[in-house]
C-alpha positions in Angstrom: 111.8 100.5 124.4 109.0 102.4 123.0 107.8 101.6 119.5 106.5 104.7 117.8 103.4 104.6 115.6 105.1 104.6 112.3 107.3 101.7 113.1 104.2 99.9 114.2 102.4 100.8 110.9 105.3 99.8 108.8 105.3 96.3 110.7 101.6 95.8 110.2 101.8 96.7 106.5 104.9 94.5 106.0 103.0 91.7 107.5 100.0 92.2 105.4 102.0 92.2 102.3 103.8 89.0 103.2 100.5 87.2 104.1 98.9 88.3 100.8 102.1 87.1 99.0 101.8 83.7 100.5 98.1 83.6 99.8 98.7 84.4 96.1 101.3 81.8 95.8 99.2 79.0 97.3 96.2 79.8 94.7 96.2 77.5 91.7 96.7 79.3 88.5 93.0 79.5 87.5 92.0 81.1 90.7 94.8 83.7 90.2 93.5 84.5 86.7 89.8 84.7 88.1 91.2 87.1 91.0 93.1 89.2 88.4 90.0 89.4 86.0 87.7 90.5 89.0 90.0 93.2 89.9 90.4 94.5 86.5 86.8 94.7 86.1 86.3 96.4 89.5 88.9 99.0 88.5 87.3 99.5 85.2 84.0 100.2 86.8 85.5 102.5 89.5 87.4 104.6 86.8 84.2 104.5 84.6 82.2 106.0 87.5 84.8 108.5 88.4 85.3 109.7 84.8 81.5 110.1 84.4 81.2 112.1 87.5 84.1 114.2 86.5 82.9 115.1 83.1 79.5 116.0 84.4 81.2 118.4 86.8 83.4 119.9 84.2 80.3 120.5 82.0 78.5 122.1 85.1 81.5 124.3 85.5 81.5 125.3 81.8 78.0 126.0 81.9 78.3 128.2 84.9 81.1 130.3 83.3 84.0 128.8 85.1 86.2 128.1 82.2 89.4 127.4 84.0 87.9 125.0 86.3 86.1 123.3 83.2 89.3 122.9 81.3 91.0 121.1 84.4 87.9 119.0 84.9 88.0 118.0 81.1 91.8 117.3 81.2 91.2 115.1 84.5 88.2 113.4 82.9 90.4 112.6 79.8 93.1 111.1 82.1 90.6 108.9 84.0 89.2 107.6 80.8 92.5 106.8 79.4 93.3 104.9 82.4 89.9 103.2 82.3 90.6 102.0 78.7 94.0 100.7 79.6 92.5 98.5 82.4 
């Protein structure tokens, strides 16, 4: 019986998710809070960098006269910054 690549990938992902769930349940509550806080900080920093880069690109598009690209860039920057502020 030949197992195709997608089935193998699904089995690996399922195994990893189960292992992560078991590891999470084994952690004491203070360690779970530390993991959540660290993940939240990393997400905030990542979204901050992405929003800053997107905003600078949109400003460059605006200065270069590409108004439609600048508008789309500003909208994307706003979405990233709102996600960042929620994190």
